[in-house]
C-alpha positions, 0 to 999 in steps of 0.5 A, a space after each residue: 715539732 715547733 717551727 719557731 723552736 726549730 728555727 732558733 735551734 738551727 741558728 744557734 747550731 750553725 752559729 756554734 759551728 763557725 770559728 771566728 778566725 774563719 770569718 776574719 772576726 778579731 778576737 784579741 785572744 780572749 778565752 771564750 766560754 762557748 765555741 763558735 761566733 757570739 750572737 753579737 758577732 753574727 749580728 754584725 756580719 749580718 747587718 742587724 741589731 744584736 737584739 733583733 738577732 737574739 729574738 730570732 734565735 729565741 723564737 720571738 721574731 720573724 725575719 724578712 727574705 732580705 734578712 734571711 739572705 743576710 743571715 744565710 751569708 753570714 753563716 756561710 750556708 749552702 743552697 740546701 741549708 738556705 732553703 731549709 732556713 727559708 722553710 723554717 722561717 715560713 713554718 714559724 709564721 704558719 698556724 699549726 695544722 690540725 689535720 694529718 697529711 693524706 696517706 702517701 701513694 705511688 702515682 701511676 707514672 712512677 708505678 710504670 717506671 718501676 715496671 720498666 726498670 725491672 733489671 735495676 734496683 729502684 726504691 720509692 720513698 716518701 716525705 720522711 723515708 717510708 718505702 712506698 714501693 720497690 721493685 724486685 731488684 730494689 728489695 733484694 739490694 736494700 732489704 732482702 731480709 724483709 717482706 717484700 710486700 711490706 710497702 703495700 701495707 701503709 701501717 707496716 711500711 719499712 722506713 729507710 731512716 729506721 733501717 739505717 739506724 736501728 737495723 743491723 742488716 742495713 747497717 752492715 750493707 754500708 762500708 762507710 756507714 757514718 757517711 750514709 747515716 749523715 745523708 739520712 739525717 740531713 734528708 730528715 732535717 729537710 723534711 722537718 722544715 717542710 712538714 713541721 706539724 706532721 705527727 708521724 715525722 715527730 714520732 719517728 725522730 723521737 723514736 730514733 733519738 731515743 734508740 740511737 745515740 748516733 742519731 741523736 748526736 747527728 740530729 742535734 748538729 742540725 746539718 742539712 745535706 742533700 745529694 742527688 747522686 752518691 756513691 756507696 761501697 756496699 757489702 751485700 750478704 749475698 754477692 759481696 762488695 759493690 760500689 753502688 751509685 744511688 741517683 735520686 729523682 724527685 717527683 711532683 708529689 714530693 716523693 723520691 725515686 732512688 735508682 741504683 746503678 754500677 759502673 759498666 764492665 766492673 766487678 760491681 756490675 757483675 755482682 749486681 747483675 748476679 743479684 738481680 738475676 738470681 732473685 728474679 729466678 728464685 722468686 719470692 723464696 730465699 736464695 742461698 748466700 754462699 752459692 751466690 757469693 761464690 758465683 759473684 767471685 767467679 764473674 769478678 
């Protein structure tokens, strides 16, 4: 993924998503061939020349931090989107790296955290959503249909983005799948700015684009979204419906520790407790779905 091309695509996409009337731009009622702001309108709002801004969108120029801030303000970017814009600009100035990034590993401290939080589902993901580790409860909640030892094999690690878009089991977990899907795409967009020369990331985006028209549409939208806390209505095949709060912690290695919790004294907590206890008692063997679902209904 070329940094200059990504920068231009991001600017064009965000410009097309702004309506002139929302920014006080006078249009005199003329018919527009394309939606959103015109280049000259955005340039005027940012206080730069149209030719200079055009070169930015075409990947033929570079912008100073002050100009980037002015453009970000004109585009009404969020803080996450501003950071993404800065990373894309920095990537456009760098020479492409020729070496692959080092394989990702969970640090001893994070491994200790996984061990301590045995009663709470925890998943550790890498720079582009590869599952680096999960505890038993995390595996049971998110991917009980997969091999629990998958994260231990670097070449075969599950990838959460791939699961959300291409795996029927994972898709069915989320009652509001589009919201979860957009969050996944937003996280990958941030990664594309941080690691523009990572061939594994480019391969993942290419695979998802080819195999999911929904991913392709969301990726082309260039939305960037981060949320360290999100609540999802989940429909687990073993214990039924749960409202799960997913909290994301960031490590020094750029990894993500996702912790799933439920509200105290709620049906969701009862279902989650039953899930974690049942999978712990059953060990690596499968647990009968109908039995657990029936017990969850009783506890609720």
